[in-house]
N, C-alpha and C positions, 0 to 999 in steps of 0.2 A: 505494500498500499504504500503512495505517494505518502511524503510531510509535505504540508501547507506551511507558507509561511506563517507567523503570526500576525501579519497584518493582511492576509487573505491578497488575493492579486491586484500585482499594481499592472494597469494597462501602459503599453508603449503607446508611443506618438503615431506609430505607423497602426496600430489596435483601433486609438479614436478617428483616425483619417480613414480609415478601410471602414469604418461604421459611419460615418458622414459622408463618403460617397455611397455607400449602399443608400439611404435615406433620400440624396440627391438623387438616385437612381429613381425609386421607387416614385417618389410624388414628381418625379417629372411621367411615369407613370398612369402614376393617378390624376395628373392633372390632366394627359391625353387619353382618360377616360380608355384606355389602356387594360381592358379587367384579364386577358389571357396573359399577356404580359408578367402581370403582375402577379397571378397565379405562379407563375415560373418563378420565383423570387420568392417563395415556399416551400415548408417543409409538411407535406400533408403525411400522417391525417393532423390538420389543423388545429390546436385547442384555441377555445375561445371562452373567456370570460367576462360575463356583464351582470347589470340588474334587468328586472321587470320591471311593469307598470304598475305592478302592486307590491312593489318593493322589496322582493325576493330576489338575492343571489342565483345565476343561473351557470351553467357551463356544457358546452356541447364543443365535438370534435365534426371539422366539416371534410368532407373530401376535395379532391379539387372542383370537379362536377359544382356541388354545393356553393364553394365559396364563388366559383364564376357567374352563377344565376343569381345570388344574395347579390354581389356590389355590383354585378351589370344593374339592377333595381334601383339597388341604394344612390348608384351616382348616375341614372338618369341617362339619357339617351340626345341632352343636352349639346349641340355643337360646339358652346362656346366652352374655352379651357377653364380648368379650376382652377386658381391659386390658391396656393399656401404659404405662410409665414409663420414657421416654425422656431422654437426654442425648443433643443433635446438635451437633457441630462442622461449619460450613459453611465451605468454601475458594470464594470467587469467581473464577473466569478471568476471566470479563467479564461486565456486566449481565444478559447472556443464557444462562452457564452456570455453573454449581454443583456440587463434588462433596461431597455431607453423609458425613459418617460419624456412625456411629447407636451407641451401646452403650444396650441395652432389655433392661428386664424383660416379657416377657410372662407374661400370666398365661390359660390358658383351660381354662375347667371344674375349675378347681381341684389344675392342674400351673402350674408356675412353670419359665419357661425365659431362660436366662440369652442374651442375643441381642448380633452383631457384625455391621455391615453398611454397607456404604457406593452410594448410588444418585447416579446425573448426571443432573439436572435439566438442563432447558435453557427456556430462554424464547421462548414465539412468541405476537406478536399479544401481548403482557403478561401472557401465562397462561404459568406452571411445568406441564411436564410430564418424567413421568421418563421417560428414555430409556437408561439401564443400571440393572440391579441386580447388586449385588458381595456375594456371600456365602459363605460357607461352605459343604460339606454339603447341596446341590442338583444338583451333578452327575450321581449317578443317575438322574437324572430329565431332563435334558438329551439 
């Protein structure tokens, strides 16, 4: 069994840069509503954690088809790009695992919405993928 340092994993500058690059790509795909390409950046089955309209915590696992179907409905079919202004705080558990907290302002078709969510990313074969999405308000869709 490996011995872990007392302070936990300290990310390198490259670790941080790679997560920032991953989110830049994902945000660009989201802005263009390229849902199938967004799905390429996930690790399935994808875990989802949320709450529902009754105030209960909910969780589910989606396969690729469910992700594509739901995200296509949620993102709509508008012709205008979606824009994001996000502040992200990554917490690295190791070189291959990070929890990323995001506060974001999303604007789509003239409507602005504040978002707060977290993603758990894992790195496999040098590439990040999101494995868990955590955000309030999705529970009735799970």
